[in-house]
N, CA, C and O of each residue as an XYZ file, in Angstrom:
288
protein
N      -9.109     13.092     26.268
C      -9.213     11.718     26.716
C      -7.796     11.157     26.888
O      -7.014     11.187     25.937
N      -7.451     10.654     28.058
C      -6.111     10.100     28.287
C      -5.858      8.883     27.394
O      -6.773      8.118     27.090
N      -4.604      8.722     26.984
C      -4.280      7.654     26.044
C      -4.388      6.261     26.648
O      -4.327      5.274     25.915
N      -4.545      6.155     27.960
C      -4.700      4.832     28.560
C      -6.133      4.551     28.995
O      -6.396      3.542     29.649
N      -7.063      5.439     28.636
C      -8.458      5.211     29.014
C      -9.062      4.122     28.125
O      -8.646      3.965     26.977
N     -10.025      3.381     28.635
C     -10.650      2.323     27.833
C     -11.295      2.851     26.551
O     -11.264      2.177     25.522
N     -11.881      4.053     26.606
C     -12.520      4.622     25.418
C     -11.488      4.921     24.333
O     -11.728      4.661     23.154
N     -10.335      5.469     24.736
C      -9.279      5.786     23.770
C      -8.742      4.499     23.147
O      -8.554      4.426     21.933
N      -8.499      3.507     23.961
C      -7.954      2.240     23.462
C      -8.925      1.601     22.477
O      -8.510      1.095     21.434
N     -10.211      1.621     22.804
C     -11.217      1.052     21.904
C     -11.262      1.815     20.586
O     -11.299      1.207     19.517
N     -11.260      3.140     20.659
C     -11.302      3.952     19.442
C     -10.052      3.716     18.591
O     -10.138      3.630     17.366
N      -8.904      3.613     19.238
C      -7.663      3.380     18.497
C      -7.683      2.021     17.807
O      -7.265      1.903     16.655
N      -8.162      1.002     18.498
C      -8.230     -0.336     17.909
C      -9.182     -0.355     16.712
O      -8.891     -0.991     15.699
N     -10.315      0.338     16.824
C     -11.256      0.401     15.702
C     -10.629      1.118     14.516
O     -10.815      0.697     13.374
N      -9.890      2.192     14.765
C      -9.224      2.923     13.693
C      -8.148      2.059     13.054
O      -8.059      1.974     11.829
N      -7.333      1.422     13.881
C      -6.219      0.618     13.389
C      -6.697     -0.568     12.570
O      -6.053     -0.938     11.588
N      -7.809     -1.167     12.953
C      -8.317     -2.357     12.285
C      -9.241     -2.040     11.111
O      -9.720     -2.955     10.441
N      -9.494     -0.769     10.855
C     -10.323     -0.356      9.735
C      -9.636     -0.782      8.430
O      -8.445     -0.517      8.268
N     -10.340     -1.430      7.497
C      -9.709     -1.891      6.255
C      -9.039     -0.776      5.455
O      -7.994     -1.003      4.846
N      -9.615      0.411      5.445
C      -9.007      1.527      4.718
C      -7.676      1.907      5.343
O      -6.691      2.110      4.634
N      -7.640      2.005      6.656
C      -6.396      2.368      7.339
C      -5.346      1.269      7.194
O      -4.162      1.562      7.033
N      -5.769      0.014      7.249
C      -4.822     -1.095      7.070
C      -4.186     -1.033      5.687
O      -2.990     -1.284      5.542
N      -4.980     -0.702      4.671
C      -4.447     -0.594      3.315
C      -3.475      0.578      3.204
O      -2.432      0.453      2.561
N      -3.802      1.717      3.821
C      -2.886      2.866      3.812
C      -1.545      2.509      4.458
O      -0.484      2.858      3.940
N      -1.604      1.815      5.589
C      -0.387      1.422      6.292
C       0.429      0.455      5.441
O       1.656      0.541      5.402
N      -0.262     -0.479      4.752
C       0.421     -1.435      3.888
C       1.160     -0.706      2.764
O       2.310     -1.030      2.467
N       0.508      0.272      2.139
C       1.138      1.026      1.063
C       2.308      1.865      1.577
O       3.344      1.962      0.920
N       2.141      2.466      2.748
C       3.228      3.264      3.316
C       4.439      2.388      3.617
O       5.571      2.780      3.332
N       4.216      1.219      4.185
C       5.326      0.318      4.472
C       5.994     -0.168      3.194
O       7.218     -0.289      3.140
N       5.200     -0.446      2.165
C       5.771     -0.881      0.888
C       6.639      0.225      0.283
O       7.718     -0.046     -0.244
N       6.168      1.457      0.359
C       6.948      2.575     -0.167
C       8.236      2.772      0.617
O       9.281      3.047      0.029
N       8.174      2.635      1.935
C       9.380      2.774      2.759
C      10.378      1.657      2.451
O      11.585      1.900      2.416
N       9.893      0.452      2.230
C      10.793     -0.648      1.864
C      11.451     -0.371      0.520
O      12.650     -0.595      0.356
N      10.671      0.115     -0.442
C      11.202      0.384     -1.785
C      12.310      1.429     -1.759
O      13.241      1.364     -2.562
N      12.219      2.380     -0.854
C      13.226      3.437     -0.752
C      14.288      3.129      0.302
O      15.158      3.960      0.561
N      14.225      1.949      0.909
C      15.238      1.550      1.875
C      15.097      2.196      3.238
O      16.080      2.284      3.973
N      13.913      2.650      3.597
C      13.707      3.339      4.875
C      13.024      2.484      5.920
O      12.990      2.870      7.089
N      12.481      1.347      5.549
C      11.702      0.559      6.500
C      12.585      0.112      7.659
O      13.634     -0.498      7.452
N      12.155      0.421      8.875
C      12.893      0.029     10.063
C      14.119      0.876     10.352
O      14.944      0.484     11.177
N      14.267      2.028      9.700
C      15.450      2.870      9.871
C      15.182      4.085     10.755
O      16.003      5.002     10.796
N      14.068      4.115     11.453
C      13.752      5.262     12.285
C      12.735      6.166     11.638
O      12.149      5.836     10.606
N      12.532      7.315     12.259
C      11.456      8.189     11.802
C      11.924      9.570     11.392
O      11.098     10.472     11.255
N      13.209      9.769     11.193
C      13.668     11.109     10.837
C      13.492     11.409      9.354
O      13.544     12.575      8.962
N      13.288     10.402      8.524
C      13.057     10.583      7.091
C      11.699     10.021      6.733
O      11.207      9.086      7.365
N      11.099     10.605      5.708
C       9.789     10.150      5.261
C       9.751     10.076      3.751
O      10.599     10.643      3.062
N       8.749      9.364      3.245
C       8.495      9.310      1.818
C       7.539     10.450      1.471
O       6.489     10.609      2.093
N       7.920     11.231      0.478
C       7.100     12.357      0.042
C       6.541     12.046     -1.335
O       7.269     11.586     -2.215
N       5.258     12.294     -1.524
C       4.643     12.168     -2.848
C       4.826     13.514     -3.541
O       4.262     14.517     -3.105
N       5.589     13.542     -4.588
C       5.947     14.790     -5.270
C       4.700     15.533     -5.750
O       4.632     16.757     -5.639
N       3.719     14.810     -6.280
C       2.504     15.468     -6.782
C       1.420     15.625     -5.717
O       0.298     16.020     -6.033
N       1.747     15.317     -4.446
C       0.830     15.435     -3.306
C      -0.396     14.540     -3.402
O      -1.400     14.794     -2.735
N      -0.329     13.500     -4.219
C      -1.425     12.535     -4.339
C      -0.989     11.232     -3.683
O      -0.193     10.494     -4.265
N      -1.501     10.923     -2.459
C      -1.049      9.730     -1.757
C      -1.437      8.421     -2.434
O      -0.928      7.367     -2.056
N      -2.321      8.460     -3.420
C      -2.676      7.230     -4.126
C      -1.748      6.954     -5.302
O      -1.763      5.851     -5.848
N      -0.941      7.933     -5.703
C       0.015      7.771     -6.796
C       1.328      7.276     -6.211
O       2.143      8.072     -5.744
N       1.535      5.966     -6.234
C       2.718      5.373     -5.632
C       3.773      4.951     -6.654
O       4.567      4.047     -6.395
N       3.777      5.602     -7.806
C       4.805      5.317     -8.803
C       6.163      5.725     -8.237
O       6.272      6.756     -7.572
N       7.193      4.927     -8.494
C       8.518      5.236     -7.959
C       8.991      6.624     -8.374
O       9.692      7.297     -7.618
N       8.607      7.054     -9.577
C       9.027      8.384    -10.047
C       8.344      9.511     -9.278
O       8.783     10.659     -9.350
N       7.269      9.198     -8.539
C       6.543     10.198     -7.769
C       6.957     10.227     -6.298
O       6.454     11.052     -5.535
N       7.857      9.347     -5.894
C       8.255      9.258     -4.495
C       9.677      9.762     -4.307
O      10.547      9.548     -5.151
N       9.897     10.438     -3.180
C      11.246     10.868     -2.834
C      11.396     10.820     -1.316
O      10.410     10.871     -0.581
N      12.634     10.723     -0.861
C      12.948     10.681      0.561
C      13.280     12.099      1.012
O      14.132     12.764      0.425
N      12.596     12.553      2.063
C      12.840     13.897      2.592
C      12.835     13.847      4.112
O      12.248     12.935      4.695
N      13.482     14.815      4.766
C      13.373     14.896      6.230
C      11.922     15.179      6.632
O      11.169     15.792      5.876
N      11.551     14.738      7.793
C      10.180     14.917      8.272
C       9.761     16.383      8.251
O       8.636     16.696      7.860
N      10.640     17.278      8.661
C      10.300     18.705      8.723
C       9.932     19.236      7.341
O       9.025     20.060      7.219
N      10.610     18.783      6.316
C      10.310     19.226      4.947
C       8.938     18.714      4.516
O       8.152     19.448      3.917
N       8.664     17.464      4.822
C       7.391     16.864      4.407
C       6.212     17.493      5.135
O       5.117     17.550      4.576
N       6.396     17.960      6.343
C       5.315     18.559      7.130
C       4.999     19.988      6.703
O       3.935     20.505      7.040
N       5.888     20.627      5.978
C       5.651     22.018      5.548
C       4.600     22.136      4.469
O       4.071     23.225      4.249
N       4.283     21.058      3.794
C       3.331     21.118      2.673
C       1.920     21.359      3.154
O       0.996     21.437      2.344
């Protein structure tokens, strides 16, 4: 489905506005702000050391290059 088709746009809007997804995005942005990455581009990411995305303790978060985070 092309990214500019009405069906794709509708599906994307429903996904984006889903309360679960909104909460995930809020937590991701909060974690990026805490580590000083918010608004700094996309070459670095926040990695959850224990691989549990719900564990947002500062001791469980680290900054890694995107390629490293994608290898898990």
